[in-house]
N, C-alpha and C positions, 0 to 999 in steps of 0.2 A: 184821224182827216180833219182835216179843220173844224171849225165850229160850225156843227149840224145849220144855223141856220145863215151864214156863207152871209153873201154880197145882198140886200137890200133896198129895197124903197119903201119912203116913212108909207104909215096907214093914217090914212087921215084922224087928227083928232084931238080936244081943247088943249089947248096950253098949260091945264093945271092938270091933265091927263099925264101920266105915265107914256114915255111913247113906244110908241109897238111897228114894228116893220113885219114883214111878210112876204113870202118867195114860195113859187112852186117848184113841187120838181115829181115828176115821175107819178102825177094822179094827184100826189099826195101836197099840204101845205103844211108849211113851217113857221110862225108866228114869233117875233119873241123883243120881250118885254123891260126896256131901262127906265130908270135907275132901282137896283138892287132894293134899295130901302124905299120903293113905292108902296101904300097898305092894300092888303087884302080887296078893302073893299073898292078904292080906285081900280085894282086889276080887274076887279070882275066886270065892270062898269065898261071899258074898253074893249077885255077882251070876249068879253058874251057878244056883241055886235059884229068882232072880228070872225069867229066863228059860226054864226049863224050864216056868214057869207058865204064864207067858206065852202059848209056844205053845200048852200043856196047854186053855188057854181058848180057843185059831183066832187068836188075833192071827196076823196076815200079815205085817204084820212088826216087828220089837222092834227100837230102837235107847240106846241106852248114849252115856249125855253127860257127859262132866267136866271139868273144868278141871286136871286130873292132868298129869303133866312127859310131855309124848312118848313118851318112853322107856317107859311106869310102860304109858301104852296102847297102847301096840304088844306087849306083854308079854302082858297083858289079852286084848285080842283076839283077837293068837292063840290064848291055851291055848281062848278060846270060840266061837270060827270064826268071828269079825264081821268081816267083809269088807271090807261100804263104809265108804268113810273121806270124813272133812269134817271142815274148819278150820273155824267159827263163830266170825267176829269181834265180839268188841262196839267200836265205834266210840261216842265220847265228842267232844263241843265246847258250847261255854260259851255262853248266847244271853242280848239277841238276833241276830240275824246281824248283820253289818257293813251297813251301808248302801249298801257298793260293786256287794258280794252280789245283794240285793232290787232292785235297779235293773238288774240285768245278767240278770235274771232275768222273764221273757214271764209279766203276772199271768195266774190260772186265778179263770174263776169259780169259788165253793163257797157249800155251804149243808149245815147240818146233817140228818142223818142225822132223818126225822122215825119214832117205830117206829111200828107195829101199820095204816103204809100200803103203797102199791104202792114203796115206797124199796125195803121189805125183800124184795121177787121182787126188781126189781133192779139191787142189790147183790149176788144172789148167784147172776146171769145174765153180771154182772159180773164178779165173781170168779172164777166160774167157765170162762169164757173166757179170763181173765188170766193166771189157772197151768193150766191146760187142759193135761194131763200129770205133774201133780206128782201123787205117792201122797196129801199129806196135803191138803196149800195146796186143789186145784182140786177136795173132794168138798165142798163145802158148801151147805147147806139154808138155808129160814127156821128152822126146826127146831134146827140146830143154833148158828144166829145168836143167833136169840131166847138157850137157853143162854147165849151169852157176853153175852149186852145184861142179865141174870140175875145176873152177875156184880157184888161190891161197886164197884169199881175203873169198870165201865161209867159213859160221860159220854157222851152222843150230841153234844154240842155237838161236839166231838174228835173228831165219826165225820164226818167234811169229803168232801160228796160232787159232784162236774165231771159234773154234766149233757152229755146231747149234747144237738143241734142238736135232734128232739121231743124236749120233758119230760115227764121219768117221768108225770105223772096224765094226761098226754096221749096214754099207750100206749108210748112213747120207752122211752130208752139211759143206762145212764151213759157220758159220756165214760173217769173211774177214781174214784178214788176214795183219797183218804188218811184212815186210821183213828189215831189216836192216844193214850196212854194215859200216864196222869201215876201214877208211884212216889212215897207220900207218904218226905221221908226216916226213914233207921233206922241204929240204931245209927253207924257213922264214915260212911254214904253220904249224901249229900242229898238232895233229892229232885228225884228223874228226872224228864225228860220226855220219853215215850217214839213214835219212828216204828214203832209196831204193823204198818201193816200198807197197803206199799201196792200198787194193782192198775191196769193200761190194759186197755183191752178191748183186742183188737188191732186191730177196728174205726181206733180214733183212734192207732196208734203214731206213732211217727216226725215228731210234730210238741214234739218237746220237752219232754211231761206227765211225765214222770218228776223231771223237778226242780223246774216250775212247782206240781206235788203236794206235792212235798217240804217245798218254800219256805212253802209253805199253812201246812203243819201245824205249821212250826215259831215261828212266826208267830202259831200259835193256841194252841203248847204257851211262846211269851218273854212271856206273863200270868199263868203258871203257877208256875211253875220257870225257877231258871238254870243250870242242864246238861244237854243234850237228848245224848240216848242212840238209836243201835238198833241191831238184827244184820245183817249180813250174812255169806255165805259167799265165803271167800278165795277161791274160784274166779269168783265174778262180776262181772269185768270192768266189766264196763261201769259196774254201780252201783260198782263201788270205786270208778273216776274219780269221777261223782257225786259221794261224798262227799269226797271227796282235794278239789273243787274248792272244795265248799263247809265246807272247813275239818276234816271231820272226821280226828279221828285214834284209832288202834288203844290200845284200854286193855286189851285181856288176848281168850286168842283160848281156845273152850270147842270140845272134840272129840267128832266126834259118831261113832260105828260104827254098824252097822249091822249083821243077819244078808242085808239079802240083798241087789245089785251096790252100788254107788256111787250115790245118791241125785241128782236134775237138781240141778247148781250154777244154773244161767241158767234162769229159766224161759223159756220162747221171744216169748211176747209184750213180755214186759220189752227182753228182748236185741231185740228188733226196735226199738225207740224210741229206739236207738244211743248213745252217749255218756253225754245226759242221761235216760236210764231210771234206776228205784229199783224196791228188786226183793224180795221177800219175803226171811230171813235163813235 
């Protein structure tokens, strides 16, 4: 999935301090700092007040995300009592996929999400079952989906749905979905096609849909960009194995530290789909 912090607004701070951005999601606060070269003392000075403010405003959990060196991250996390620890990998590969990879993947029938239809409720059900127990991703609603669809980057053509045996229009559910996102070229970065979120309903797990949906998403992105990107938790073995097989390589690591205990690194429904599963980072 997307960079865990995503689109956010600057948090006030002096020009001699690291830049800090903040967003809210499902009662949790995400803080991100740049640049990666910022020192531990400066980071503590900026993050400390931001953490206190988030707690005062009722955040259930506060996360800090950074690409700073691990030793700096450890020092800051220790000073601010950020106990949860995750390593989120950004992985990339060129597009399109090699024909041999496509041919080795069982095809899955997908279609775009239709905003304003029964697809919205069906996606919420599938997503929340896919990520049951996940404190962030597993609490979506039609309102939160519509808020995402209102973003300028949203393209329903890249929101691919795999219907179950009973069509959604007849009251059925989704087997899974692959939501993609295109990032325009910026500075020295090329345009990037992101596998934003992949979810598989537990009832459809064990069929290799993770791989099939990933390949379907990459096929869609191939017509829009020459580089694919995704984010995955380093501890998510099934997803890592899938992405390795599909030719992704680690581009860089971003650390996530949190005021709570360790975040779930592997989503139960995704893990159940076996080595071919994909997951939200």
